[in-house]
N, CA, C and O atoms as a CHARMM CRD file, in Angstrom:
* protein
*
  356
    1    1 MET  N     35.89500  44.94100 -58.38300 PROA 1      0.00000
    2    1 MET  CA    37.30400  44.89200 -58.71900 PROA 1      0.00000
    3    1 MET  C     37.94000  46.25600 -58.44100 PROA 1      0.00000
    4    1 MET  O     37.29900  47.29500 -58.60300 PROA 1      0.00000
    5    2 ILE  N     39.16900  46.23900 -58.03400 PROA 2      0.00000
    6    2 ILE  CA    39.89600  47.47300 -57.71600 PROA 2      0.00000
    7    2 ILE  C     40.38100  48.12000 -59.01900 PROA 2      0.00000
    8    2 ILE  O     40.93300  47.44700 -59.89000 PROA 2      0.00000
    9    3 SER  N     40.17300  49.40200 -59.13500 PROA 3      0.00000
   10    3 SER  CA    40.61600  50.11800 -60.33400 PROA 3      0.00000
   11    3 SER  C     42.13800  50.21700 -60.35600 PROA 3      0.00000
   12    3 SER  O     42.77600  50.16000 -59.30500 PROA 3      0.00000
   13    4 PRO  N     42.72100  50.36300 -61.53500 PROA 4      0.00000
   14    4 PRO  CA    44.18900  50.49500 -61.62100 PROA 4      0.00000
   15    4 PRO  C     44.72800  51.70200 -60.85200 PROA 4      0.00000
   16    4 PRO  O     45.83400  51.64800 -60.31400 PROA 4      0.00000
   17    5 THR  N     43.95800  52.78600 -60.79700 PROA 5      0.00000
   18    5 THR  CA    44.39400  53.97100 -60.04100 PROA 5      0.00000
   19    5 THR  C     44.47900  53.66400 -58.55300 PROA 5      0.00000
   20    5 THR  O     45.45000  54.02400 -57.88800 PROA 5      0.00000
   21    6 LEU  N     43.45600  52.99700 -58.04000 PROA 6      0.00000
   22    6 LEU  CA    43.44500  52.63300 -56.62800 PROA 6      0.00000
   23    6 LEU  C     44.54700  51.62200 -56.32000 PROA 6      0.00000
   24    6 LEU  O     45.21800  51.72100 -55.29200 PROA 6      0.00000
   25    7 ALA  N     44.73100  50.65800 -57.20500 PROA 7      0.00000
   26    7 ALA  CA    45.79700  49.66900 -57.00200 PROA 7      0.00000
   27    7 ALA  C     47.16900  50.34500 -56.99900 PROA 7      0.00000
   28    7 ALA  O     48.03900  49.97600 -56.21000 PROA 7      0.00000
   29    8 GLY  N     47.36400  51.32600 -57.87100 PROA 8      0.00000
   30    8 GLY  CA    48.63000  52.06500 -57.89300 PROA 8      0.00000
   31    8 GLY  C     48.85300  52.85900 -56.62400 PROA 8      0.00000
   32    8 GLY  O     49.96800  52.90700 -56.10300 PROA 8      0.00000
   33    9 ALA  N     47.79400  53.48600 -56.12300 PROA 9      0.00000
   34    9 ALA  CA    47.91600  54.24900 -54.87600 PROA 9      0.00000
   35    9 ALA  C     48.22900  53.32400 -53.70500 PROA 9      0.00000
   36    9 ALA  O     49.05200  53.65500 -52.85100 PROA 9      0.00000
   37   10 ILE  N     47.57700  52.17200 -53.66600 PROA 10     0.00000
   38   10 ILE  CA    47.85300  51.20500 -52.60000 PROA 10     0.00000
   39   10 ILE  C     49.27300  50.67900 -52.71800 PROA 10     0.00000
   40   10 ILE  O     49.94300  50.48700 -51.70400 PROA 10     0.00000
   41   11 LEU  N     49.74100  50.44200 -53.92900 PROA 11     0.00000
   42   11 LEU  CA    51.11400  49.96600 -54.13000 PROA 11     0.00000
   43   11 LEU  C     52.13000  51.00200 -53.64500 PROA 11     0.00000
   44   11 LEU  O     53.10600  50.65100 -52.98300 PROA 11     0.00000
   45   12 VAL  N     51.90400  52.26500 -53.96800 PROA 12     0.00000
   46   12 VAL  CA    52.81000  53.32400 -53.50000 PROA 12     0.00000
   47   12 VAL  C     52.80800  53.38000 -51.97600 PROA 12     0.00000
   48   12 VAL  O     53.85800  53.53200 -51.35300 PROA 12     0.00000
   49   13 ALA  N     51.62800  53.25700 -51.38100 PROA 13     0.00000
   50   13 ALA  CA    51.53800  53.28500 -49.92000 PROA 13     0.00000
   51   13 ALA  C     52.24400  52.08600 -49.29700 PROA 13     0.00000
   52   13 ALA  O     52.91400  52.23200 -48.27600 PROA 13     0.00000
   53   14 LEU  N     52.10700  50.91700 -49.88600 PROA 14     0.00000
   54   14 LEU  CA    52.78500  49.73300 -49.33900 PROA 14     0.00000
   55   14 LEU  C     54.29900  49.86500 -49.44400 PROA 14     0.00000
   56   14 LEU  O     55.02400  49.49300 -48.52200 PROA 14     0.00000
   57   15 VAL  N     54.77200  50.39200 -50.56200 PROA 15     0.00000
   58   15 VAL  CA    56.21900  50.60200 -50.71100 PROA 15     0.00000
   59   15 VAL  C     56.70800  51.61600 -49.66700 PROA 15     0.00000
   60   15 VAL  O     57.76000  51.42600 -49.05700 PROA 15     0.00000
   61   16 GLY  N     55.94400  52.68000 -49.46900 PROA 16     0.00000
   62   16 GLY  CA    56.31000  53.66100 -48.44500 PROA 16     0.00000
   63   16 GLY  C     56.29800  53.06100 -47.05700 PROA 16     0.00000
   64   16 GLY  O     57.17200  53.35000 -46.24000 PROA 16     0.00000
   65   17 TRP  N     55.30100  52.22000 -46.78600 PROA 17     0.00000
   66   17 TRP  CA    55.22400  51.57700 -45.47300 PROA 17     0.00000
   67   17 TRP  C     56.38700  50.61500 -45.26900 PROA 17     0.00000
   68   17 TRP  O     56.95400  50.55400 -44.17800 PROA 17     0.00000
   69   18 PHE  N     56.74800  49.86300 -46.30400 PROA 18     0.00000
   70   18 PHE  CA    57.88900  48.95700 -46.18100 PROA 18     0.00000
   71   18 PHE  C     59.18700  49.73400 -45.94900 PROA 18     0.00000
   72   18 PHE  O     60.05600  49.28500 -45.20200 PROA 18     0.00000
   73   19 ALA  N     59.31500  50.89000 -46.58700 PROA 19     0.00000
   74   19 ALA  CA    60.49200  51.73000 -46.33500 PROA 19     0.00000
   75   19 ALA  C     60.48800  52.22900 -44.89000 PROA 19     0.00000
   76   19 ALA  O     61.53600  52.29800 -44.24800 PROA 19     0.00000
   77   20 THR  N     59.31400  52.57300 -44.38800 PROA 20     0.00000
   78   20 THR  CA    59.20000  52.99700 -42.98800 PROA 20     0.00000
   79   20 THR  C     59.56600  51.84800 -42.05200 PROA 20     0.00000
   80   20 THR  O     60.25500  52.05800 -41.05300 PROA 20     0.00000
   81   21 ILE  N     59.11200  50.64600 -42.36600 PROA 21     0.00000
   82   21 ILE  CA    59.46000  49.47300 -41.55900 PROA 21     0.00000
   83   21 ILE  C     60.97300  49.26200 -41.55600 PROA 21     0.00000
   84   21 ILE  O     61.56100  48.91800 -40.53100 PROA 21     0.00000
   85   22 ARG  N     61.58600  49.47000 -42.69900 PROA 22     0.00000
   86   22 ARG  CA    63.04700  49.30100 -42.80400 PROA 22     0.00000
   87   22 ARG  C     63.76200  50.29100 -41.86600 PROA 22     0.00000
   88   22 ARG  O     64.72500  49.92800 -41.19000 PROA 22     0.00000
   89   23 VAL  N     63.29100  51.51400 -41.83400 PROA 23     0.00000
   90   23 VAL  CA    63.88600  52.53100 -40.95600 PROA 23     0.00000
   91   23 VAL  C     63.65200  52.16600 -39.49000 PROA 23     0.00000
   92   23 VAL  O     64.55500  52.29100 -38.66300 PROA 23     0.00000
   93   24 ILE  N     62.44100  51.71600 -39.17300 PROA 24     0.00000
   94   24 ILE  CA    62.14500  51.31000 -37.79400 PROA 24     0.00000
   95   24 ILE  C     63.01900  50.12500 -37.39500 PROA 24     0.00000
   96   24 ILE  O     63.52300  50.08100 -36.27300 PROA 24     0.00000
   97   25 SER  N     63.20300  49.17400 -38.29200 PROA 25     0.00000
   98   25 SER  CA    64.02400  47.99100 -37.98700 PROA 25     0.00000
   99   25 SER  C     65.48400  48.35400 -37.74800 PROA 25     0.00000
  100   25 SER  O     66.15900  47.71900 -36.93800 PROA 25     0.00000
  101   26 ALA  N     65.96400  49.35800 -38.44200 PROA 26     0.00000
  102   26 ALA  CA    67.36200  49.75600 -38.29600 PROA 26     0.00000
  103   26 ALA  C     67.59100  50.63900 -37.07200 PROA 26     0.00000
  104   26 ALA  O     68.73500  50.92700 -36.71900 PROA 26     0.00000
  105   27 SER  N     66.51400  51.06600 -36.42800 PROA 27     0.00000
  106   27 SER  CA    66.67200  51.94500 -35.27000 PROA 27     0.00000
  107   27 SER  C     67.16500  51.16600 -34.05500 PROA 27     0.00000
  108   27 SER  O     67.21600  49.93600 -34.06900 PROA 27     0.00000
  109   28 LYS  N     67.52400  51.89100 -33.01900 PROA 28     0.00000
  110   28 LYS  CA    68.04900  51.27000 -31.80000 PROA 28     0.00000
  111   28 LYS  C     66.96200  51.03700 -30.75200 PROA 28     0.00000
  112   28 LYS  O     67.26400  50.82900 -29.57700 PROA 28     0.00000
  113   29 LEU  N     65.71700  51.07100 -31.17000 PROA 29     0.00000
  114   29 LEU  CA    64.61400  50.82200 -30.24900 PROA 29     0.00000
  115   29 LEU  C     64.55600  49.34100 -29.87400 PROA 29     0.00000
  116   29 LEU  O     65.09400  48.48900 -30.58100 PROA 29     0.00000
  117   30 SER  N     63.90200  49.05100 -28.76400 PROA 30     0.00000
  118   30 SER  CA    63.72800  47.64900 -28.37300 PROA 30     0.00000
  119   30 SER  C     62.79100  46.97700 -29.37100 PROA 30     0.00000
  120   30 SER  O     62.00100  47.64500 -30.03700 PROA 30     0.00000
  121   31 SER  N     62.88300  45.66100 -29.46900 PROA 31     0.00000
  122   31 SER  CA    62.05600  44.95500 -30.44700 PROA 31     0.00000
  123   31 SER  C     60.57300  45.09000 -30.11000 PROA 31     0.00000
  124   31 SER  O     59.73300  45.09500 -31.01000 PROA 31     0.00000
  125   32 ARG  N     60.24900  45.19900 -28.83600 PROA 32     0.00000
  126   32 ARG  CA    58.84200  45.37900 -28.44700 PROA 32     0.00000
  127   32 ARG  C     58.30700  46.71800 -28.95900 PROA 32     0.00000
  128   32 ARG  O     57.19300  46.78500 -29.47700 PROA 32     0.00000
  129   33 LYS  N     59.10400  47.78900 -28.81400 PROA 33     0.00000
  130   33 LYS  CA    58.67500  49.09300 -29.31100 PROA 33     0.00000
  131   33 LYS  C     58.58000  49.10000 -30.83800 PROA 33     0.00000
  132   33 LYS  O     57.69900  49.73600 -31.41600 PROA 33     0.00000
  133   34 LYS  N     59.49700  48.38700 -31.47200 PROA 34     0.00000
  134   34 LYS  CA    59.45200  48.30500 -32.93400 PROA 34     0.00000
  135   34 LYS  C     58.15100  47.65700 -33.39500 PROA 34     0.00000
  136   34 LYS  O     57.52600  48.13200 -34.34400 PROA 34     0.00000
  137   35 HSD  N     57.73800  46.57800 -32.73500 PROA 35     0.00000
  138   35 HSD  CA    56.48100  45.92500 -33.10300 PROA 35     0.00000
  139   35 HSD  C     55.30300  46.85800 -32.91600 PROA 35     0.00000
  140   35 HSD  O     54.39100  46.87100 -33.74300 PROA 35     0.00000
  141   36 TRP  N     55.30200  47.64000 -31.84800 PROA 36     0.00000
  142   36 TRP  CA    54.18800  48.54100 -31.58000 PROA 36     0.00000
  143   36 TRP  C     54.16600  49.74000 -32.51700 PROA 36     0.00000
  144   36 TRP  O     53.14700  50.42500 -32.60100 PROA 36     0.00000
  145   37 LEU  N     55.25400  50.01400 -33.22100 PROA 37     0.00000
  146   37 LEU  CA    55.28800  51.12100 -34.18100 PROA 37     0.00000
  147   37 LEU  C     54.82500  50.71000 -35.57500 PROA 37     0.00000
  148   37 LEU  O     54.57100  51.57400 -36.41500 PROA 37     0.00000
  149   38 LEU  N     54.71200  49.42400 -35.83500 PROA 38     0.00000
  150   38 LEU  CA    54.38300  48.98100 -37.18500 PROA 38     0.00000
  151   38 LEU  C     53.00600  49.45000 -37.65100 PROA 38     0.00000
  152   38 LEU  O     52.88000  50.03100 -38.72900 PROA 38     0.00000
  153   39 ILE  N     51.98500  49.20600 -36.85300 PROA 39     0.00000
  154   39 ILE  CA    50.63400  49.58000 -37.27400 PROA 39     0.00000
  155   39 ILE  C     50.43000  51.09700 -37.29100 PROA 39     0.00000
  156   39 ILE  O     49.88200  51.61900 -38.26200 PROA 39     0.00000
  157   40 PRO  N     50.85900  51.83100 -36.23200 PROA 40     0.00000
  158   40 PRO  CA    50.69900  53.29500 -36.32800 PROA 40     0.00000
  159   40 PRO  C     51.44800  53.91300 -37.51100 PROA 40     0.00000
  160   40 PRO  O     51.03100  54.94500 -38.03700 PROA 40     0.00000
  161   41 SER  N     52.54300  53.29100 -37.92900 PROA 41     0.00000
  162   41 SER  CA    53.26000  53.82900 -39.08600 PROA 41     0.00000
  163   41 SER  C     52.49100  53.57300 -40.38000 PROA 41     0.00000
  164   41 SER  O     52.72700  54.25200 -41.38000 PROA 41     0.00000
  165   42 TRP  N     51.57800  52.60800 -40.37700 PROA 42     0.00000
  166   42 TRP  CA    50.77700  52.31700 -41.56300 PROA 42     0.00000
  167   42 TRP  C     49.67700  53.35500 -41.78500 PROA 42     0.00000
  168   42 TRP  O     49.32200  53.64900 -42.92600 PROA 42     0.00000
  169   43 ILE  N     49.13900  53.90800 -40.70500 PROA 43     0.00000
  170   43 ILE  CA    47.97000  54.78800 -40.80900 PROA 43     0.00000
  171   43 ILE  C     48.20100  55.97800 -41.75900 PROA 43     0.00000
  172   43 ILE  O     47.35300  56.21700 -42.61800 PROA 43     0.00000
  173   44 PRO  N     49.30600  56.73300 -41.64600 PROA 44     0.00000
  174   44 PRO  CA    49.49500  57.83800 -42.61100 PROA 44     0.00000
  175   44 PRO  C     49.61200  57.35600 -44.05000 PROA 44     0.00000
  176   44 PRO  O     49.13700  58.02100 -44.96900 PROA 44     0.00000
  177   45 TRP  N     50.23800  56.21100 -44.24700 PROA 45     0.00000
  178   45 TRP  CA    50.36800  55.68200 -45.60900 PROA 45     0.00000
  179   45 TRP  C     49.00500  55.23300 -46.14700 PROA 45     0.00000
  180   45 TRP  O     48.72300  55.39700 -47.33400 PROA 45     0.00000
  181   46 MET  N     48.16900  54.67300 -45.28900 PROA 46     0.00000
  182   46 MET  CA    46.83700  54.26400 -45.70900 PROA 46     0.00000
  183   46 MET  C     46.00300  55.49500 -46.09600 PROA 46     0.00000
  184   46 MET  O     45.27600  55.47200 -47.08900 PROA 46     0.00000
  185   47 VAL  N     46.11600  56.56100 -45.30600 PROA 47     0.00000
  186   47 VAL  CA    45.39500  57.79500 -45.62500 PROA 47     0.00000
  187   47 VAL  C     45.85300  58.32000 -46.98100 PROA 47     0.00000
  188   47 VAL  O     45.03400  58.77200 -47.78100 PROA 47     0.00000
  189   48 PHE  N     47.13600  58.26300 -47.23900 PROA 48     0.00000
  190   48 PHE  CA    47.67400  58.69400 -48.53000 PROA 48     0.00000
  191   48 PHE  C     47.13900  57.80900 -49.65800 PROA 48     0.00000
  192   48 PHE  O     46.73900  58.31300 -50.70700 PROA 48     0.00000
  193   49 ALA  N     47.13100  56.50100 -49.44500 PROA 49     0.00000
  194   49 ALA  CA    46.70500  55.56900 -50.49000 PROA 49     0.00000
  195   49 ALA  C     45.23000  55.71000 -50.81700 PROA 49     0.00000
  196   49 ALA  O     44.84000  55.63600 -51.98200 PROA 49     0.00000
  197   50 LEU  N     44.41700  55.91100 -49.81000 PROA 50     0.00000
  198   50 LEU  CA    42.97300  55.96400 -50.04600 PROA 50     0.00000
  199   50 LEU  C     42.44100  57.38000 -50.21400 PROA 50     0.00000
  200   50 LEU  O     41.33400  57.56800 -50.71900 PROA 50     0.00000
  201   51 GLY  N     43.21400  58.37500 -49.79800 PROA 51     0.00000
  202   51 GLY  CA    42.76200  59.76000 -49.92200 PROA 51     0.00000
  203   51 GLY  C     42.70200  60.24300 -51.35800 PROA 51     0.00000
  204   51 GLY  O     41.76600  60.94600 -51.73900 PROA 51     0.00000
  205   52 ALA  N     43.68200  59.87700 -52.15100 PROA 52     0.00000
  206   52 ALA  CA    43.70700  60.32500 -53.55000 PROA 52     0.00000
  207   52 ALA  C     42.51000  59.78900 -54.33500 PROA 52     0.00000
  208   52 ALA  O     41.85700  60.56800 -55.02900 PROA 52     0.00000
  209   53 PRO  N     42.19200  58.49400 -54.25600 PROA 53     0.00000
  210   53 PRO  CA    40.99900  58.02200 -54.98100 PROA 53     0.00000
  211   53 PRO  C     39.69300  58.61200 -54.45400 PROA 53     0.00000
  212   53 PRO  O     38.74700  58.79600 -55.22000 PROA 53     0.00000
  213   54 ILE  N     39.62900  58.91100 -53.15600 PROA 54     0.00000
  214   54 ILE  CA    38.41600  59.53900 -52.60800 PROA 54     0.00000
  215   54 ILE  C     38.25800  60.93600 -53.19900 PROA 54     0.00000
  216   54 ILE  O     37.17200  61.30800 -53.64200 PROA 54     0.00000
  217   55 LEU  N     39.35100  61.71100 -53.20500 PROA 55     0.00000
  218   55 LEU  CA    39.28600  63.07000 -53.74400 PROA 55     0.00000
  219   55 LEU  C     39.00700  63.07900 -55.24800 PROA 55     0.00000
  220   55 LEU  O     38.37100  63.99900 -55.76300 PROA 55     0.00000
  221   56 ALA  N     39.49000  62.04200 -55.95000 PROA 56     0.00000
  222   56 ALA  CA    39.24800  61.94800 -57.38700 PROA 56     0.00000
  223   56 ALA  C     37.82900  61.47400 -57.69000 PROA 56     0.00000
  224   56 ALA  O     37.36700  61.57400 -58.82700 PROA 56     0.00000
  225   57 GLY  N     37.14300  60.96200 -56.68000 PROA 57     0.00000
  226   57 GLY  CA    35.77900  60.50500 -56.87800 PROA 57     0.00000
  227   57 GLY  C     35.65800  59.07100 -57.34800 PROA 57     0.00000
  228   57 GLY  O     34.55700  58.61800 -57.66300 PROA 57     0.00000
  229   58 SER  N     36.75800  58.34800 -57.40400 PROA 58     0.00000
  230   58 SER  CA    36.69200  56.95800 -57.86800 PROA 58     0.00000
  231   58 SER  C     36.45200  55.97000 -56.73300 PROA 58     0.00000
  232   58 SER  O     36.30600  54.77200 -56.97700 PROA 58     0.00000
  233   59 LEU  N     36.41000  56.45800 -55.49700 PROA 59     0.00000
  234   59 LEU  CA    36.18000  55.58900 -54.34800 PROA 59     0.00000
  235   59 LEU  C     35.34000  56.35000 -53.32400 PROA 59     0.00000
  236   59 LEU  O     35.65600  57.48100 -52.95300 PROA 59     0.00000
  237   60 SER  N     34.27200  55.70800 -52.88000 PROA 60     0.00000
  238   60 SER  CA    33.42900  56.37100 -51.87600 PROA 60     0.00000
  239   60 SER  C     34.09200  56.26400 -50.50600 PROA 60     0.00000
  240   60 SER  O     34.94000  55.40300 -50.27100 PROA 60     0.00000
  241   61 LEU  N     33.69100  57.14500 -49.62400 PROA 61     0.00000
  242   61 LEU  CA    34.27000  57.16500 -48.28000 PROA 61     0.00000
  243   61 LEU  C     33.97700  55.86500 -47.52900 PROA 61     0.00000
  244   61 LEU  O     34.84600  55.34400 -46.83100 PROA 61     0.00000
  245   62 SER  N     32.76900  55.34600 -47.66700 PROA 62     0.00000
  246   62 SER  CA    32.43100  54.10100 -46.95700 PROA 62     0.00000
  247   62 SER  C     33.24800  52.92000 -47.48100 PROA 62     0.00000
  248   62 SER  O     33.67700  52.07100 -46.69900 PROA 62     0.00000
  249   63 ASN  N     33.46500  52.85900 -48.79400 PROA 63     0.00000
  250   63 ASN  CA    34.30900  51.78700 -49.34600 PROA 63     0.00000
  251   63 ASN  C     35.75900  51.95400 -48.89400 PROA 63     0.00000
  252   63 ASN  O     36.44300  50.96500 -48.62800 PROA 63     0.00000
  253   64 ALA  N     36.22800  53.18600 -48.80500 PROA 64     0.00000
  254   64 ALA  CA    37.60100  53.43000 -48.35200 PROA 64     0.00000
  255   64 ALA  C     37.77200  53.00700 -46.89900 PROA 64     0.00000
  256   64 ALA  O     38.79700  52.43400 -46.52900 PROA 64     0.00000
  257   65 ILE  N     36.76700  53.29000 -46.08000 PROA 65     0.00000
  258   65 ILE  CA    36.83700  52.88200 -44.66900 PROA 65     0.00000
  259   65 ILE  C     36.85500  51.36300 -44.56300 PROA 65     0.00000
  260   65 ILE  O     37.62100  50.80000 -43.78100 PROA 65     0.00000
  261   66 ASN  N     36.01200  50.70100 -45.35000 PROA 66     0.00000
  262   66 ASN  CA    35.99800  49.23300 -45.33000 PROA 66     0.00000
  263   66 ASN  C     37.32600  48.65200 -45.80900 PROA 66     0.00000
  264   66 ASN  O     37.86500  47.73600 -45.18700 PROA 66     0.00000
  265   67 LEU  N     37.84600  49.17400 -46.89800 PROA 67     0.00000
  266   67 LEU  CA    39.11000  48.67900 -47.44600 PROA 67     0.00000
  267   67 LEU  C     40.26800  48.96600 -46.49400 PROA 67     0.00000
  268   67 LEU  O     41.10700  48.09800 -46.25500 PROA 67     0.00000
  269   68 GLY  N     40.31500  50.17300 -45.95800 PROA 68     0.00000
  270   68 GLY  CA    41.38100  50.52900 -45.01200 PROA 68     0.00000
  271   68 GLY  C     41.30500  49.70700 -43.74500 PROA 68     0.00000
  272   68 GLY  O     42.33400  49.28200 -43.22000 PROA 68     0.00000
  273   69 GLY  N     40.10700  49.47800 -43.24600 PROA 69     0.00000
  274   69 GLY  CA    39.94500  48.64900 -42.05500 PROA 69     0.00000
  275   69 GLY  C     40.36500  47.21100 -42.28900 PROA 69     0.00000
  276   69 GLY  O     40.99700  46.59600 -41.42900 PROA 69     0.00000
  277   70 ALA  N     40.01900  46.67700 -43.44100 PROA 70     0.00000
  278   70 ALA  CA    40.40300  45.30300 -43.76400 PROA 70     0.00000
  279   70 ALA  C     41.92400  45.16600 -43.88100 PROA 70     0.00000
  280   70 ALA  O     42.50300  44.20600 -43.37200 PROA 70     0.00000
  281   71 MET  N     42.56600  46.12000 -44.54900 PROA 71     0.00000
  282   71 MET  CA    44.02500  46.05900 -44.67300 PROA 71     0.00000
  283   71 MET  C     44.69600  46.22100 -43.31000 PROA 71     0.00000
  284   71 MET  O     45.66500  45.52500 -43.00700 PROA 71     0.00000
  285   72 THR  N     44.19000  47.12900 -42.50100 PROA 72     0.00000
  286   72 THR  CA    44.77100  47.35400 -41.17600 PROA 72     0.00000
  287   72 THR  C     44.59900  46.12800 -40.28600 PROA 72     0.00000
  288   72 THR  O     45.53200  45.75000 -39.57700 PROA 72     0.00000
  289   73 MET  N     43.43100  45.50500 -40.31100 PROA 73     0.00000
  290   73 MET  CA    43.20900  44.30000 -39.50700 PROA 73     0.00000
  291   73 MET  C     44.11500  43.16400 -39.95800 PROA 73     0.00000
  292   73 MET  O     44.61400  42.40600 -39.12600 PROA 73     0.00000
  293   74 GLY  N     44.32900  43.03800 -41.24300 PROA 74     0.00000
  294   74 GLY  CA    45.26600  42.03600 -41.73600 PROA 74     0.00000
  295   74 GLY  C     46.66900  42.27700 -41.22200 PROA 74     0.00000
  296   74 GLY  O     47.37400  41.33300 -40.86700 PROA 74     0.00000
  297   75 MET  N     47.07700  43.52400 -41.17900 PROA 75     0.00000
  298   75 MET  CA    48.40800  43.84900 -40.67600 PROA 75     0.00000
  299   75 MET  C     48.49900  43.63900 -39.16800 PROA 75     0.00000
  300   75 MET  O     49.53200  43.19500 -38.66700 PROA 75     0.00000
  301   76 VAL  N     47.42900  43.95400 -38.44000 PROA 76     0.00000
  302   76 VAL  CA    47.41900  43.72400 -36.99300 PROA 76     0.00000
  303   76 VAL  C     47.56100  42.23200 -36.70300 PROA 76     0.00000
  304   76 VAL  O     48.34000  41.83700 -35.83500 PROA 76     0.00000
  305   77 VAL  N     46.81700  41.41200 -37.42100 PROA 77     0.00000
  306   77 VAL  CA    46.91500  39.95800 -37.23500 PROA 77     0.00000
  307   77 VAL  C     48.33000  39.48700 -37.55300 PROA 77     0.00000
  308   77 VAL  O     48.88000  38.64400 -36.84400 PROA 77     0.00000
  309   78 SER  N     48.91200  40.02100 -38.60200 PROA 78     0.00000
  310   78 SER  CA    50.28500  39.65100 -38.96600 PROA 78     0.00000
  311   78 SER  C     51.27300  40.01400 -37.86300 PROA 78     0.00000
  312   78 SER  O     52.15200  39.21800 -37.53200 PROA 78     0.00000
  313   79 VAL  N     51.13600  41.21200 -37.29200 PROA 79     0.00000
  314   79 VAL  CA    52.04200  41.64400 -36.23100 PROA 79     0.00000
  315   79 VAL  C     51.85000  40.78600 -34.98200 PROA 79     0.00000
  316   79 VAL  O     52.82600  40.40100 -34.33800 PROA 79     0.00000
  317   80 VAL  N     50.60300  40.48700 -34.64000 PROA 80     0.00000
  318   80 VAL  CA    50.33600  39.66800 -33.45300 PROA 80     0.00000
  319   80 VAL  C     50.92800  38.27900 -33.61800 PROA 80     0.00000
  320   80 VAL  O     51.55000  37.75500 -32.69400 PROA 80     0.00000
  321   81 PHE  N     50.74200  37.68100 -34.78500 PROA 81     0.00000
  322   81 PHE  CA    51.29700  36.34500 -34.98900 PROA 81     0.00000
  323   81 PHE  C     52.81300  36.34600 -35.07000 PROA 81     0.00000
  324   81 PHE  O     53.45100  35.35700 -34.71000 PROA 81     0.00000
  325   82 SER  N     53.40200  37.44800 -35.53900 PROA 82     0.00000
  326   82 SER  CA    54.86400  37.50400 -35.58800 PROA 82     0.00000
  327   82 SER  C     55.46100  37.62100 -34.18900 PROA 82     0.00000
  328   82 SER  O     56.61200  37.24300 -33.97300 PROA 82     0.00000
  329   83 GLN  N     54.67700  38.14900 -33.22700 PROA 83     0.00000
  330   83 GLN  CA    55.16900  38.26100 -31.85300 PROA 83     0.00000
  331   83 GLN  C     55.09800  36.93500 -31.12900 PROA 83     0.00000
  332   83 GLN  O     55.82200  36.72900 -30.15500 PROA 83     0.00000
  333   84 ARG  N     54.24700  36.03000 -31.57500 PROA 84     0.00000
  334   84 ARG  CA    54.12000  34.73500 -30.92300 PROA 84     0.00000
  335   84 ARG  C     55.25200  33.83600 -31.38700 PROA 84     0.00000
  336   84 ARG  O     55.32400  33.45800 -32.55600 PROA 84     0.00000
  337   85 ARG  N     56.09400  33.51200 -30.50100 PROA 85     0.00000
  338   85 ARG  CA    57.25400  32.66900 -30.81800 PROA 85     0.00000
  339   85 ARG  C     57.14500  31.38500 -30.01700 PROA 85     0.00000
  340   85 ARG  O     56.60200  31.38200 -28.91200 PROA 85     0.00000
  341   86 PRO  N     57.65500  30.29800 -30.56700 PROA 86     0.00000
  342   86 PRO  CA    57.62100  29.05600 -29.79400 PROA 86     0.00000
  343   86 PRO  C     58.50600  29.18500 -28.56000 PROA 86     0.00000
  344   86 PRO  O     59.52600  29.87100 -28.60400 PROA 86     0.00000
  345   87 PRO  N     58.12700  28.52900 -27.45300 PROA 87     0.00000
  346   87 PRO  CA    58.93700  28.63400 -26.23200 PROA 87     0.00000
  347   87 PRO  C     60.33100  28.04200 -26.42900 PROA 87     0.00000
  348   87 PRO  O     60.51300  27.04500 -27.12700 PROA 87     0.00000
  349   88 LYS  N     61.30100  28.68500 -25.79600 PROA 88     0.00000
  350   88 LYS  CA    62.68100  28.18600 -25.88100 PROA 88     0.00000
  351   88 LYS  C     62.84400  26.98700 -24.98200 PROA 88     0.00000
  352   88 LYS  O     62.28100  26.93100 -23.88900 PROA 88     0.00000
  353   89 ARG  N     63.60700  26.04100 -25.44100 PROA 89     0.00000
  354   89 ARG  CA    63.84100  24.83100 -24.64400 PROA 89     0.00000
  355   89 ARG  C     65.17000  24.90000 -23.95100 PROA 89     0.00000
  356   89 ARG  O     65.54200  23.97200 -23.23300 PROA 89     0.00000
């Protein structure tokens, strides 16, 4: 089970990432570039979310890598599926 400290850090990171997504969405970039910025914008927030519990000793590095990889893969799948649109008729 995830500790409350780790859950709080992940929540802060998700809120920060959603704020970053909001800024990217409001930019004048093409929609293709916006999609490609979603995952790289997550990486610093993930480091922030998992770095604090690692430094505090409540999460091992291997568990952080597994958790971060799982969250990142979930987001990659989400971005890929959001790009797939039904063909226009």
